[in-house]
C-alpha positions, 0 to 999 in steps of 0.5 A: 427756764424750766423744762417744759413736759406736755402729757397726752392724757388726764387718767390717773396715769397722766394725772401722777406724771403730772403731780410728780413732774411739778414735784420735781420742779418740771412745767407740766400741761396735761392735755385731755380729750374729755371735760374732765379728768380721771380717763376711766377712773370716772362716775357721771350723774343721772337724777342725784344718783352717781353710776361709778365706771371703775373702781370697786377695791383699790389695791395699796390701802394699807401699805406698800409701793402703790399705798406711797403713791396714794399718798403722794398724789392725794388719793389717800389722807386722814379724811378718806374712808376705806371699807374692807367688805367682809364679803367680796362676792356671792356667786350663783349657778344657773341652778340656784346654788351659792358660793361666797368669796370672803376677803378673810383667808381664814374665813374663807377656808373655813367656808370651803372646807365646810361645802367641801370637806373631801377636798380639806387638804387641798383647800389649805394648801391653795389658802396657804399659797395665797397667805404666803404671797403675801410677802411679794411686794409690788417693785417701787423702782423703775427698771433700770434705776434701782441701786445695787442694796435695793436690788439685793434687799429685793431678791431676799423679800422675794425668797418666801415666795420664790417656789410659788413664783417658780411653780405657778408664774406660768400657769392659768388657773385651770391647771392651778385647780386641777394640780390640786386636784379638787373633787368636789364638782361644786367647788371645781364649777365655781372656782372654774367659772369664775377664775378658770377663763381666757387663760387667767394667771394663776399668780394673779388669782393667788396675789388677789386673795392675799392682797384681800386678806391683808385688808390692802385692797379696799374700797374708797367712799365716793368711788372713782370720781372723788379718787379723780377729783383728789388728783386733780386737785393735788395737780392744779394746786402744785400749779399744774395746767390741764388743758380739756376738750383737746385731742392729740392727734400727732406728736412732734418729731425732730432728729428722733427726738419728741418736741411736743403734740399737735392737737386735732385743731391744729394747735402746736404745744412744743415741750422738751418732753413728752409723756403719753398716758393715753390709749397704747395703741393710739399712741403708738400707731397713730400719734407716732403713725407706727414709726416707732415700736419694738419686737416687744410692743408688736408681739404685745398688740398682736398676740396678748389677749384684752379684757373684753369689753363691757356694758354697763346698765346702772339703775337709781332705785328710790329705796334703800336695798341693803346687802350682805355683799356689795356684788352678785355674780349670776351665772347663766346658760343660755343668756341673751342681753340685748344681742349679746350672749351673755357666756359668763353670765353678769353681774350686779353692784350694790352701791348701799354702802357708799351714801354719795352714790345715791340720796339718802333713803335711795340705792344705786345698783349697776348691772354689768355684762361682757360684750365682745367688741366684734358685736359693736365695732361696725354697728349703725347709729340706728342700730345702735339705739335700738341695741341700747333700748333692748338692752335696757329692757333686758335688764330691767327684766333681770333686776326684777327678777332679782328683786320682784317688785323693784319695777316700780322703784326705778327713776334713773337708768342708765346705758354705758356701752364700749362705744361710750368708753372709746368715746370718752378716753379713746381706748382701744377696742373698748377694753377697759383694763387693756391686757388680760394676765394670762399665764404667758404674759404675767411676768412681762410688760412693755418699756417706758421708753421706745427704742429710738425716740428721745425725750418720750415716755409712755405710762398707764395700763397698756404698760402691764398685763392686767391693767388697773389704776395701780400700774397707772399711777406707778407708771406716771411716778416712774415716767418722771423718774426718767425725765429727772435722770435725764436732766441729772437732778434728784428725784423727789416724792414731796 
């Protein structure tokens, strides 16, 4: 008989595990708490507008191990249109100065040299680091499963970037910018206020621009919802079972071996293996009751900083608003939206470039800002309702300031808070991408297998700092690789 795998969570990691599980001949059942699959890779519709919550750009749209995963799981295909934006973001200082981030390094280098000619040598050094880092490819092999020759090949591939890894692997962006010794005050201001916050890893900064420059981090027309639907179709076409509207309360453990799950309604689902692609904190400390952990896991949840939770205000605009850039970031002093003091300002994303986001001749605009979990964790229902109303009113004023006269064209508004995210996905503290990649943790990760617990693996963005869709898809694939090793069978991808 086929061995059964029950997968907790129907986000990108869970769908990935389900797809590879079916490709390798296992019976699989995904248990998803929401009524649709996708997890945080999602969108919702209001009055004909689609409000996207996740996808801005996707690493692996052109090549590499992540590209292979997106092809294997149905995310990419001949009918998928990819946009590589020329301008990534325009940033505005409180006094109205403009700073542009181009995705092409040659163009960005020329632009930076034009606004800070006194720092030309240092700018060229920074852009050179980014070009060199293009040689760094994500590891395609699950820890402990790569062969000797492939390991040697990985070392050889790393040689061109090894100096950058050694020099910047444990530095944050502020340290990196100060090492470069930029003297132009505007250049320093913008770089440090966008990338220099919260100990953000210098290596993560460098690699991000390498991906953009390679056109390997594009946007998929259709956004998050279409991506999730493609994976869902791939999974169900392979015969996988998806159970919606059910939440796992406990993982069944017998003789230190995972044997299935118990749902909140008391239903038991027995299986030979369990893969949790759900929120990491809930898995370890709730579903497993904190009985199975490790020093590494405890250190991560106690000491690694999280992405600050976010509020999203979505607008349906009854006219077309075209823009030179998909994203504008407005830095602001002493700005309050609702009750949140926005230390880092806010952003406005204009989806004019994606026709699936709004009816013809209309536009979806999304305003986002960080709002610490402490603002939300104890809020009463009445205060919550009032807070959303305040946020909506303040966001309208900001939008009117950016687009004078737009008020009369607003025909749909939606406010999503950290509590919205938790309600639909269970994500810990509303941290939409999990652990922040810092100078101290970027080179670390949490293992898929937990010491002392057999036939159980974890998958998802909580296993590595930086989170996001690529690690989610990859760890789902890796989890099935481990199951195949345990079953002494060859892992296949198609």
